[in-house]
N, C-alpha and C positions, 0 to 999 in steps of 0.2 A: 944292537945297543946294549953295552955292558950293564951289570949291575949297579955300578955307581951312576951311571947316566939315569936309568930308570929310577932309581933313589932320588936323585936330584929332581926329577919330574914330579915325582909324589909329593916332595917337599914345596916345589912350586905350585901345585894343585891347591895343596892346604893352604898356603900364603895367598893365593888368588882369592881363595873363599873368605879368608880373614880381611883382605884388602876390600872386596866388594862389600863385605859388612861394613867395614869401617867408613866406607863412603857414603853407603846408604844413611848410616847414623850421623855422621858429621856433615856431611855435604862437601867433603874434600874433593879435590880434581884429581883425574887420573894420574898426570905427570906428578904431582906433589906426592902422592901415595907410592907410587913406582919408587921415586927417590927416597922417600923415607925408608921403605923395606930394603933398599939396596945399600943405604948408608946406615941403618941401625938395626936391621933385623937379620940380614943374610950374612954367613960367614963370621959369626960372632960366637963367643963362649959365654958359658954361665957357670959360674964358680969353678972355672978352670976346664971344663968340658966344652969342646967344640961342637957346636950345633951342626945337624947334617947340612951338606952344601945344597944349595938351590940352582936350578938352571934359569938364572935370570932373565935371559932373552925369552925363554918360554914362558915364564911369569908375565914379563911386561906385554909379550902378544897376547896372552889369555886376558890381561886387564884391559888393554887397548880394544881388544875385539868385542868383548863381553860387554863393554861400555858404549863403545861406538855403534854396535848393532843390536843394542838392547830392544829397541822397538820391535824387531824381526824375533829376536830371541824369546821376549815376552809372549808373544804371539804363539810362539811353537811350545812354549811352557804352557799357557792358557788352554790351548787345544787338548792339552792332557788333563786337565783338571775335571773334576766331576762338574756337571752342569750346576750353575748357581754360585759356583765357588769363584771367587775373585782372587787375583794374584796377592793383592794386599792383604788377604786373610792368612796367608801363609806366614809362618815364622820367619823374620828376616835371615836367619841363618839358612833355613831352607831355600828361600829365594836366591841368596847367593851361590849356593851349592847347584841349585837347578841352572841359573845362569851361565856359571863356569862351565857345567857339564855340557848344556846345550850349545855353547858356542863351540865347544871343542868337537861335539859330535857333528855340528853342522859345518864347521869351517877347516877341520884339520884333518885331512883325507891320510895323512901320514901315521895318524894314531889309529890303532885297531879299535873298533868300537867295544869289544868286550873289555879292553883294558881300561878304556875311558869310563864306562859305566862301573867297573868293579872298583876303581879307584875313588869315584864318587859317592859310590854306595858306603865304602870304608871311611871316608871323612864323615858321612852322615852318621855313622855307627860312633864316631867319637864325639858328636855332640849330642845325639839324641839315644834315648834306651827304648822307647816306644814305637810305634808303626812308622815313624818317618823314613828311616832307611827303605825299608819295603816300598813305601810310596816313591821314594826318590828313584829307587831302583825301575818300578813300572813305568814312572814319567819318562826317564831317560831312554828306556827302551823303546818306548812309544815314538819320542822324539827322533831316534834314530832311525825308526821304521819310516817315519814322516819325511826325513830327509832322504830316504832312498839311498843312503849309503851302503856299498856292499863291500 
């Protein structure tokens, strides 16, 4: 995979987290959000600067998968929470990061585990300054082990 393709996947992962967050906050549907991102957010420029290109197929696959398999994904995430913690106690952004990351770890064997975990930890660092990136790293590492992907 070329550097340009890797960057496009990175952009797609960040957009997927944003889309999952948006869907949770607004109740928007999967296809409507995919269409919105495709029509209004990808391949656009801001004040003359072209935004980084996204892998739109990868983005759509992530969103459809994370939403379509949310019950299984949430079980995998809950298994990695401290006892007495409920998923809804997590920040909505952290939930979106964990859902996207967990789906990718569980369902995309073409993506190396270390790459997926590192990408989502970096996304977490862009939203959080506290312990959340470390928590997300640990949770995703555990989910990867639970999924028994090698």
